[in-house]
C-alpha positions as CSV (number, residue, x, y, z in Angstrom):
1,M,163.8,300.6,43.6
2,D,162.0,302.6,40.9
3,K,164.4,305.5,41.0
4,D,166.3,306.6,37.9
5,Y,170.0,307.1,38.6
6,N,170.9,308.5,35.2
7,R,172.9,311.7,35.3
8,N,174.0,314.3,32.8
9,I,177.4,315.7,33.5
10,K,178.3,319.0,31.8
11,L,181.9,318.7,30.7
12,R,184.1,321.8,31.4
13,C,186.8,323.5,29.4
14,A,190.2,322.8,31.0
15,V,191.2,326.4,30.6
16,C,188.2,328.6,31.4
17,G,185.9,326.1,33.1
18,D,183.0,327.0,30.8
19,D,180.5,324.2,30.2
20,T,178.3,325.6,27.4
21,S,180.6,326.9,24.7
22,F,181.9,323.8,22.9
23,E,181.7,323.4,19.2
24,F,182.8,320.3,17.5
25,N,183.0,318.6,14.1
26,E,180.5,315.9,13.0
27,D,182.3,312.9,14.5
28,K,183.5,314.9,17.6
29,S,187.2,314.2,16.8
30,Y,187.9,317.9,17.2
31,V,186.4,320.2,19.9
32,K,186.9,323.9,20.5
33,C,185.8,326.1,23.4
34,T,184.4,329.2,21.7
35,R,184.8,331.2,25.0
36,C,188.5,330.9,25.4
37,G,189.6,329.4,22.1
38,R,191.1,326.2,23.5
39,E,191.3,323.5,20.9
40,Y,191.1,319.8,21.8
41,F,192.7,317.9,19.0
42,G,191.9,314.7,20.8
43,G,188.3,315.6,20.4
44,Y,185.5,314.6,22.8
45,N,187.6,311.8,24.3
46,E,190.2,314.4,25.4
47,V,187.6,316.6,27.0
48,V,186.2,313.5,28.8
49,E,189.7,312.6,30.0
50,L,190.3,316.1,31.3
51,N,187.0,316.0,33.2
52,Q,187.6,312.5,34.7
53,E,187.7,313.9,38.3
54,L,184.3,315.5,37.8
55,I,182.9,312.3,36.3
56,D,184.4,310.2,39.2
57,Q,182.9,312.5,41.8
58,E,179.4,312.2,40.2
59,L,179.8,308.4,40.1
60,E,180.6,308.4,43.8
61,D,177.6,310.5,44.5
62,V,175.4,308.1,42.6
63,K,176.9,305.1,44.4
64,R,176.2,306.7,47.8
65,E,172.6,307.4,46.7
66,V,172.0,303.9,45.5
67,V,173.5,302.4,48.7
68,A,171.3,304.6,50.9
69,D,168.2,303.7,48.8
70,L,169.0,300.0,49.0
71,K,169.4,300.2,52.8
72,R,166.1,302.0,53.2
73,D,164.3,299.6,50.9
74,F,165.8,296.6,52.7
75,N,164.9,297.9,56.1
76,K,161.4,298.6,55.0
77,S,161.1,295.1,53.6
78,L,162.3,293.6,56.9
79,K,159.9,295.7,58.9
80,D,157.1,294.5,56.6
81,V,158.1,290.9,57.0
82,F,158.2,291.0,60.8
83,K,155.0,293.1,61.0
84,G,153.1,290.3,59.2
85,N,154.6,287.6,61.5
86,K,153.7,288.9,65.0
87,L,153.9,286.2,67.7
């Protein structure tokens, strides 16, 4: 499998749902949504925690994709093996 399964997940504000209006300090220990003004005093880790359902869903999607690709590659390999060993 040569496929890249990396994903970028846009975290959303827990109040307004915006995913582009975050500003944060240098070490990301404080985050603020500039759209609605929500402040996350737990910083980036708090935003991640509040987006855990979104992250988990993306992880499940990637797992399904990997399993489907593995099945396809495995079946192709089996067909190739048996194609070369005709009796």
